[in-house]
N, C-alpha and C positions, 0 to 999 in steps of 0.2 A: 567432611567439613561442610557446614551448613551455610548456604549463601543467602543474601537478602532477596525478597521477593516484593513485587510491586503489588500494592493493594488498590484494585480497580474500583473505580466508582460504580455504585449500583444503578443500573437503568433498566428501564423495562425491555422486554424481549419483543422483537419484531421479526417476522419471518419474510425472507426473500427467497422464494423457491424452496430448496432444500437447505438453505444457510440461514441460521439465526444470527441476528445482530443484537447485541446487548443481551440483558438477563444473565450475564456471567459467561456466555458463549466466547470462544477464542476470538481475538482481534482478527478480522479477515482482511484479505489484500485484494484490492480492485486495481483494474486498468481500464484502458479505452481504446478501442481500435481506432486505426489512423485510415481505414479504407472508406470508400463510399459504401455506405450500407446497402443501397440499391443493388450492388454487385454481391449478391448473396455468397456465391462461391469464394470470391477473395476474402469477404468478411468472415465466414465460417473457417477459412484456413488460418487467418490470424488469430480467431477464437480459440482454435485448437492449439495453435502453437503457444498462446498465453496460458492455456490450461495446462500443458506439459510443463510450463515453465513454474508452474505452482499457484496459479491465480484462482481466487474463489469465486470472484464475480466479474462480469465484463459489462462495460456501458458502451452503447453505440449511439452516434448521433444521427437523429432522423428529422432532418429539416425539411424533407420533401414527402409527398404522398408516395413517390417510388420507393423511398426508403422504408416507410410502414408497410408497404405492399410486400416487401422482401422479408419483413420480419417474423412472419408465421413459419417460413420455412427455416430460418436461422434459429428461432427458439426451439423448434422441434427437433433440429439436429444438434444443437449447442451442448457440450457435456458440462456446461456451468449455467447457473441462472443469468438471464440477460436483463439489463437495465436500459431503459430508453431515455435518451437525454433530449428533453423538450425545451424549446425556447419559442417564445412570441405566440405560437398557434396552439390553442387548446385542441383543435382538430386532430393534431398530431398525436397527442396524449391519448384521446379517445381511440384513435386507430391503433395505438401500440398496445393499449389494453385489451383491445379486442383481438390483436395478434398474439397474445399470450405472455407479453413482457411480465417478468416478475416484480418490477419496480419501475417507477417513473421518477425522472429527476426533473423537479419543477421549480421555476424561479418566478413566484407570482409577481415579482417586481416588473417582468417583462410581458405580464398579460393583465392589462389594466381592467378589463371587464370582470368583475367579481361573480357574475352570473355564469361566465364560461368556466372559470376555477371550480364553481359549485358542481357543475355538469361533470368535470373530471373527478371531483371528490366522490360524487355519487356512483360514477362508473367503477372507479377503484374500489369503493367499499363492496359493490355487489361481486366484484370478481377477486376479492380478497388480494389485492395488489398495493404493495407498500409505496409510499411516495416520500421521496427526499425533498424537503423544502430547504432550498439554498439561498444564502445571500452571499454576493461577491462584493468587493469594494467598489467595482465599476457601476454596479446597478442599484445602489442604494441611495445616490443623491438624485433628488428631483430634477429632471431636465427641462420639463415644459415651463413650470411656474416658477418665475425668476425669484419672487419673494420666498418661496419655499426652498428653492435652491440655495439661497444665500443663508437661510436658517440651517439647513442641512450641512452646508460647509462651516459653520461656526461651531458645530459639535464635534468632540473626539470622534474618531472614525469607529473605534470599537463600540462605543456607547449607541451611535447611530446604526451599526449593523444590529445590535441587539434590539433596538426600538423598532427597525423595519421587520425583524424577523418577528417579534410580538404581534406586530400588526398584521402580518401574513398568517400567522398561526390562528389568529381569531377566527378567520374564515372557517378553518378546518376544525376548530373546537366548536364553534356554532353547529356545525354538521354532525359533530359526534364522532368524526373520524380520529383514530388513535394509533394506525399503522405508520407512524411518522418516523423519519430519520432526518436528523437536523445537520446543517453544514453551515460554516461561516468561513470564506477564504479571502485572503489577501496575498499579494506578492510578498509582503513584508512579513518576516518571521515573527516579530514581536507582536505586531497586531493580531496574527493569528493565534498566538499564544493567549494574548489578554481577551480577546472576544470569546474563545472557546471557554476558558476559565469562567467568564460571566454566564455563558449559556448554560454549563455544566451545573452551575449554582441555582440556576432558576428553574430549569426543566429536568426532566428525567428520561427523555427520550433518548435513543442511541445517538451518537455523535459520529459523523463521518469527517475524519481529518485529512486535510491537505492544504498545499500551498499552491495558489493558483499563479499561472505565468511565471513559473520557476525558473525557466530557461532550459538550457542545455544540461546534460548530466553533469557537466562541471560545476555549474552553479546551483542546479536543482537539488543535487544530492545534499549540499551543505545546507542549503535553506530548509529543505525537508527535514533534515536531520535536527535541525536547530529547533524548529517549530513542533513538528510531529513527535520527535523524540522526546523533548520537554514535556508535552502534553501526556504522552503514553507513560513517562516516568511517574507522573502526578495522578496516574490511574484513569485519566481522560482519554476516551476514544474507544470505539467499538469497531470501526471499519477504517482503513487507510488507502489512500492512493498517492504514491509518489510520482509526481508529473513532471515528465521530461518533453522537451520539443524532439520531434523524430520518432523513431522506432520504439513502440510501447514495451517491448520485451525486457529491456533493462529495468524498467519501472518494477517489474515483478520481482526481480532479483534483489533490488535495493530494498523493497518493502519486507521481503521475507527476512533478509539479514538484519534489517532494524528490529524486527520481532524477536528473531533469535537471540539477537544481543542483549536484549532486554528480559530474555526468557520469559516472554509472553507466549511463545509457541515453542514446542520441542523441536530441536534442529532436525532436519532431513538432510542426510548427506555428510560430507567431510568439513569439519572446521579447521581451516588452515591458519596457523600462526606463523608469523615470519618476524625475525628481528630486524629493526632499522639497520640500514647499511652504514657503517662507518669504518674508519681506518684500520680496525682490528680483523675485519672480516677476511677469512681465508678462502673465500670462493665468491661467486656471482650468485649472491642469496635471492636476488629478484628473479634471475633467470630460472633457478631451482624452484623456487616457489610457485612461479606460474606454470612451469613444466608439470608440477606435481598437482596443482589445481586443475589443469586441463586432463590429466590422465585419470584423476579420481572423480571427474565430473559425473560419472554415470552411478556412482554409489548412493544409495538411499539410506543405508545405515549411518547412524551417527557415530562419528570417529573424530578424534582431534589429532592433527597431525602439525608438529612444529618443525620449521626449517630454520636453523640457527647457523650463524656464521663464524662464531668462535667459542672459546670454552669460558668466557666471562658469564654469559647468561644462558648458554647451552645447556648443561647439566641440570640447572634449576627448572627450565621450561620442560626439559624432557620428564622430570619427575611429575608433571601436572598434565603431560600429554599421553594419549594412547600410543602414539609412536613419534619418535623424534629423529632429526638427523643433525649432527653438529659437526661443522666443518673444522677441519685441522690443516696441517701441511701436506698437501696432496692428496688427502684422504678425508673421509667422514666417518663418524661413529655413530652407528644406529642404537636407538634405545626403544625397549617395548616396555611401555608402562614404568618407566623410570630406571630399568635395568639396562646396562650395557648389553648389546647383542653381539654386534661384530663391527669391524671396520672395513670398509671398501674404498676403492680408488674414487677420487671425486668426480671422475667422468661417468662413473656407474652409480652415483647417488640416487638419481630419480628413479632409475630402473628397481634399484633395491627397495626405496621407500614404497614404491606402487606395489612391489611383490608383496612385502610384509603387512601393507594396509590391507590387500586383499586376503591374505591369511587371517588376519584378525576379525575380518567380518564374515569370514566362512566362504569367500569366493574362489 
């Protein structure tokens, strides 16, 4: 059966260490450490954990000289390219470039002196370091000049963000710097969609997608799926970050699942399908599904496993899954690639599914 595929926007390729953004490269997943970067040991431990979870790029905050001083060790020992997140002080960007950061995240709206921005551009060009030029809704409105502030507030936010981005990019274009990645973020999903559509039409640089200040996983997952998912379906976006308040590890799982779901990356590990619980269910579907998910978390091989609670949808799902279990009265029936295999007592269902799954992948 032939399935639909997303036609991605054509963008220029930009190298970030050993990862390519744009140019037809797979959409990459980013996250950001929550440690104090100056604590190199703790930061490296989190970078390694994020890498094990499947991240492609990791961003670090470097607000102080102590943070950039720790970067050389972190960059040297990190298994993935490191991005330095810079605000307000161009010196931090210069120090991060000297320390070996693969990319700099820069918001020129927070650095008023264009000569300082030019120094960063020159240093990045010499070191072949990419720069992400980003605008956020909180930084595009003029704060010091009252008249300009009123003029900014009178404009639609998405148009204002594009206007400010164009203003910032002029400095880079005047310098002949092309290793750019663009981003425009809002906490509002529709604003994110609208502004990124406009940016995608105007420039061919790779785009970094994300929803800023998305909240906890409960709200952030929905807002990110709404904005980032919509744009990805339209072929827009070359690298993504699903932002949550708190532990960054769940960001990676969510980002990968979004890309897997849209067939933008080949799935790694088990894909779990579970029916919605209703009055027909002959077992605790949620508990079985979660137990199976945890037991198969170490698999790297792609395999689809369906956990179904009754005979209404069970056989149909079984036909489309590598392995399926369908609950009945006190027992479950196991299916392998659509064919009934055997029945087992319901309290042995999880064990049976895990055993058969490992057989299928040769473990």
